[in-house]
N, C-alpha and C positions, 0 to 999 in steps of 0.2 A: 510538416516537422520543422521545429525550431532548433537550431544549433548555435551554441556560444562557441565562437573561437577566441582563445586566449593566448597571447604572446608574451614571453618574458624577455625583456632586453634589460641592459644595464641602466639602472634608475628608473624604470618604468614597467607597469603592467598594462596591457591594453586588451580590450575585448571588443568583439562585434557580433551582433545577433543577427543571424540569417534564417530566413524562412524559405522553405522548399515545399511546394505542392505539385500537383499534377498539372495545373494550369499556369501557374505563375511562381516566380521566386523574386526575392527582394531582401534589401538590408534595412532592418528596422532602426538600428541606431549602432554607434560605436563611441567608445569612450576610453580615456587614459587617466591613469592615476600615477602621481610620482612616489617613488619608493623611498623609505627611510633606510632600508638595506640595500646593498648593491643590486641584488636580484629580487628582492621583495621577501618579506616576512610574513608572519601570521597576521599582523596589524594591517599591512598592505593589502593582503588578500581579502580581509574582511571589509577593508574600504572600497575594495572594488566590487565586492559583492553588494555593499549597501547602495553604491552608484548604480548598480544594474537593476536592483529592485525598485530603486526610485524612478528609473526610466520605464520599467515595465510595469509598474503598479501592482506587482504581485510579490508575494514572499517565495513563491517556489521558483527556483532558478532552471532553465533548460538544461539539458546534458551538454557537457563541455569537451570539446577536442583541444588539448594542452599541447603548445608547440614549445619545446625546449631550446635554448639558445645553441647555436653551432659550437660556441666554446666549450660546451659540456660534452661534446660528442667525438667520435673517432671515425674517420673514413677509411674504408679499405676496398681495394678493387680484388675480386676473387673469381675464379674460374672453377666450376663445378662440372662433373661428369653428366649432370642432367641438365635438359633445358627447360623443362616444366617448372614454373615459379613455386608452386606449392610444395613440390618435393624438394626444391632447392632451400626453401625455407626451414625444412626439418634437418637438413644435414649440414647448412653452412657454418654452425656455430664450431665444429671441428676444424674449419680453416682458419677461424679467428683465434682459437685458443692457442696462446703462445706468441701471438703477434701483436697484442696489444698490452699496455702497461697496466693491465688489471689482472686479478686472479680469475680462473676460469669461470668459477661459480658467481663471480660479481658481474659477468657481462649481460647485458640485455641488447639484443640487435635484431635488425630485420633487414630485408632486401628491397631494392627497388627493381622494378622489371628491366630485363635485358633489352637492349635496342635491336631492330630488326637486323638479321644477317649476322648476329653474334650470339648464338644460342650458348648458354652456359657461363656467359660472362655477365657478372652482376656487380653492383655497387652496394656495399653493406654499410649501413649506419648503425654504430653501436654507442652504448652509452653505460655509466656506472649504475649497477642496479640499487644501490643505496641512495643516489642522488635522485633518481626517478621515483622512487617509493616514498622518499622523504617529501618530495615536492608534491607528489599526489595526495600525501597525508595532510600537507599544509593547506592545500586547497580544499580538501573534503572537510577539514576542521573549519574552514570558513563558510560552509554551506553549499559548496559547488558539488555537482555530480560528475566525476571525470569519467567520461565515456571511453576516450582513446587518447593515447600519448604518442605524438609524432615529434618531429624536430623541424628546425627551420628550414633544412633542405627541402622536406616535404611540403611545407607550407608555400615556398617559393614556386615550386612546381605546380601545385594547386592553384594558386593565384594566377599563373600563366595559362594554365589549362582552362580556368573559368573565363579568361578574357579571350580565348581562342587566339593566343599569341604565343605559340610555341614553336618558332622555326627552328630548322637546323642551324646551329651555330652556338653561341657561348652567352651564358646568363652571369652577370656579375652583380652580386648583392653586397652592400656594405650596412645593412640595416642592424647587424650585430657584429660578428667578425665578417671577415672578407670571404665570401663564398663563391666559388668559380664552378659552374655546371657546364658541362659540354653536352649539348643536346643533339640527338640523332634520331629521326624517325619517331618523335614524340616521347623519347625515353633518354635516360641518362647514360652517355657513352663512358664518361669518367668525371669524377669530381675531386676538387680540392678546397682546403680552406687554410686561411692565415689568420693570426692574430690582428685585430683592429690596430694595434700599435704599429704594424707594418705599413700602414697607410703613409705615414711619414717618412719611411724608409725608401727613398727613391731608387737607390742602387740595389738593394736586396730585393724588393718587390718587383722591380723591372726585369731583374735576372731570372726570378722565378717565373714570371710570365713568359719569358722567351723560352725558357726550358719546357713549359707546359705546351706550347705551341709546336716546337720542334719535335715533341714526342707524339703529337697527333699525326695520323697518316694523311690527312688533309691540310697540313699547316701550309703548303704552298699556295692554296687558294685562299682568297680573303673571306674570312667567315664572318657574318653579322654579330654584332654584340648588343646585347640588351642590358641596361643598367637599371638596378633597383636600388635607390638610395642616391647617395652623392658618389660621383667617381673619385676613387683614391687620387690624391695630388701626385703620388708616385707614378701613377699610370696615365697622367693627363695625356701625354703624346700618344700612348698606344690605343687609348680610347677615344681619340678625338672625333672618329666617326660614328661612335656608338649612339643608339637611340635609347632615351629615357622610356621606362615603362609606367604606364598609367592605368589605374583601376578604371574599368569601363562603366562599373555600376555603383561604386561606393565612394567616388570622389576622393576626398582627402582622408579616407580610412586608413588605419595602420595596416599596410599589406600583409604583414605575417599574420596578424588575427584574421584578416579577410581570407588568406589561404587556408587558415585552420578551420574556419567556419565552412569552407566548401569543400572539405575532404571527402565527404561522403557523396558529393557530386561526381567523383571520378574514381570508382573503384578499381577500373581496369588500368587507367593511366598511371595510378599510384600503387597498384599492387595489393591494396588492402593493407598498406604500411601501418604498423602499431608496435611500439616497444611494449613487451608484456610487463604488467605489474602484477602483485599478488592478487589484488581484486580480480583482475582479468583472468588470471590462472583459475581462480576458484570459480569464476562463471564458466569457463571452458571445461573444468571438471564436471560441473553440474549438466552442462550440455552433452558430455560424454556419457553420464550415467543415463540420461534421457534416451541416447542412441541404443546403449546396451539393453534398456527395458524394451524398446520398440523391437529390437532384434529377437529379444526372447519371445516376445508376443508373437512375432512372425514365424519363428521356429515352431511354436505351439500350433499355430494355425496350419502350418504345413504338415505337422505331425498327424493332426486330425483329419486333414484332407487325405493323407495316405492312408490312414484307418478306414476312412469312407471308401476310398478306391478299392482297398482290400474286400470290403463287404460286397461292393459291386462285382469284383472278380470272382469271389466265391459264388455269388448268384448266377453269374454267366457260367461258370463250371458246372454247376448243378443243371443248368438247362442243357449244357453240351452233354453232359451224361444221359440225360433223358432222350436227346436227339440220337445219340450213338445207340442207345438200347433199342429205339424204334427202328433205326436202320438196319442193325444186326437181325432184328426178328423178321424184317421184311426180306433181307437177302436169304436168310435160311428157309423161310417159307416158300420162295421162288425156286431154290435149288432142289428142296425135296417137298414137293406139294403134298399136303395132307399128312405129313409126318408130325409127330409129337417130338419135338427136340428140345424139351426143356433143359436137360443136362447140358447138351451141346451149346445151347443158346446162353446158359448161365455161365458156362466156361468162357465164352467168347466175351461175354460182358464183363466178367471179371478181369480178363486180360485187358480189355480196353481201359477199365477203370484204373488198373494198376499203373497202365502206361500214362494215363492223365496224372495220376499222384506223382509219378517220377518227374513229369515235366513241371508240375507245380514246386516240387522240391528244388528242381534245377533253377527255376526262376526266382526262387526265394520268396514265395508267396504263401507258404505254409504259416500258420499263425505263429508258431514258436520262432521261426526263422525270421519272419518280418518284424516281430517285437524285438529280436537282437539286433537286427540290421538298423532299425529306427533308433534304438539305444546307441549304437556306435555312431551314427550320423549325427546325432544330438551332441553326444560327449566330445566329438572331434571339432565342434565349433570352437574357434579362438576365443577365449574368454576376454571381454572388455574390448572387442575389436568391432570395427563397422562391417560385419558380415551379415547379410539378411537373406534367409532362405524364402523362395517365393513359392517353389512347388517340388515334390518328390514323387516319381512315377516308376513304374516297374514295366520293362518292355523286353521281350525276348532274352530273358534271363539275365537282364541288366538292370541295375538302379541308376536312374538319371536324376541328378541334383540340379536344379537352377535356381539362381539367386543374384545378388548384387553385393559387391565389396567396394571398400574405399580406393584400393588400387590392386595392381596385379600381384603385388608381393604378398598380400593377404590372401588372394585366391590360392597362390602357390603353397602358402602356409597351411591353408585348410585342406588342399590335396595330400600335402604330406601327412598331415594328422589323420585323415581318413585311411591312407595306406597303412600307417602304423596300427589303426584300429582294426582293419579287416584282416591283416596278415599278409604274408608273401605269396599265399596262394590266390590272391585277388588282385586284379590290375585297377589301378584308379588313375585315369587320365582326364586332362582338361580338353574337352571337345571344342569349346568355344570361349573366348574371352574378348569383349570389345567394350569400348566406352559408351556411356550413355550422355548425350549432349546436355539435356535439361539438368541432370543431377550431379553432373560431373563424376560419377562412379562407374565401376566397371561391371558389366553383366557377364555372368559365366554359366557354363553348363559343364558338370563333371559326370562322367561315366564310371560306375563300379561294376565290374564284371569278373567272372572266374577266368584265371590265367590259363593259357594253353602253351603248348610246345611251339616255340618260334621256328620259322622256316631258316634254313641254311642259306647263306647269300655269298 
């Protein structure tokens, strides 16, 4: 797979083409064009596209990971009541609303994974929706296929991860704004950024640096510092022992473009970071529609399986009736040898059959009851949600539903809907709910059974 990483810095647009395969990975080329506009305009993006086409010898451009300048973004440390990154991504916007100089609907943001030992603590990187979508439209108009939008913070992390050079300590980048990332356990503990103009403000920047270190729980221990770019003159003394970072495979390539091109190599370390755009939202909507169609097909298959189980059950009951009839005939003939007991035998058989029919109704496997139950099970499925039915079975007067859902909240939502559908005389309980490692979903078993009087305790 080939990926173009594109970085935007003041006065330059840079690109790097990276190829990743099962057997090898390599940098094909990198290039930089000077911008007429401060951060590039339509003509500048077209010039970059022409340069890349001349290097590849093809009119088709590979998919692009676009890295936005740090100066366009906002950093926030947030603490959430969940440790799982995927769940945190869904709820973190409520923590950002009102804390940024943006209208709530204008916020695009995503989270970086929390460091080990700090569950629920995340670094959020946000940007203005209009700026992101305008930039995506600009590059799309130049012929690029923008596959993901990240920020320079993510590209810096990606570059260090690709070089296997992400020690616990501090990363300082001056490639656009001054970005400071505190790394712990391969993740970002905290992050700050300052305008590039502060590089010459010795007193202000040095004071901010001291505040950052004093706020860190491990500030008393000397932490290693890695520099990406030129060390700020204002921090010359503080960064005297810092080590310069060099790309191991791309030589003098632009580091931010390199990091953007390597984003897909580190899905876990970067947490799948991506600022959402309208195009990406449409793609996600289409994927959701496909999931709904698959869930509907699975539900239909489960219903057909249940009907087939009913036919087998009816056949088994017919066999059971025949067996009971033969047993009664045998018992009566042994008790009264030679007697003609058609009336008595018929009465006993009728009693046995009525008993079996009562059992069938109690189990809910009579045709009318089963159809009604299946309809309730189907109608209770949450619409447009990731809930897939795998099996429906009848056992000892209970309906057993087995399936998979996106998370435990969907399982509870389905249980509640089933309870409402069957009414208060029926108990609906979740017998089992556990995660599935390969798919990242929840496997559940729900029992539907007639309610009884509870015991006093």
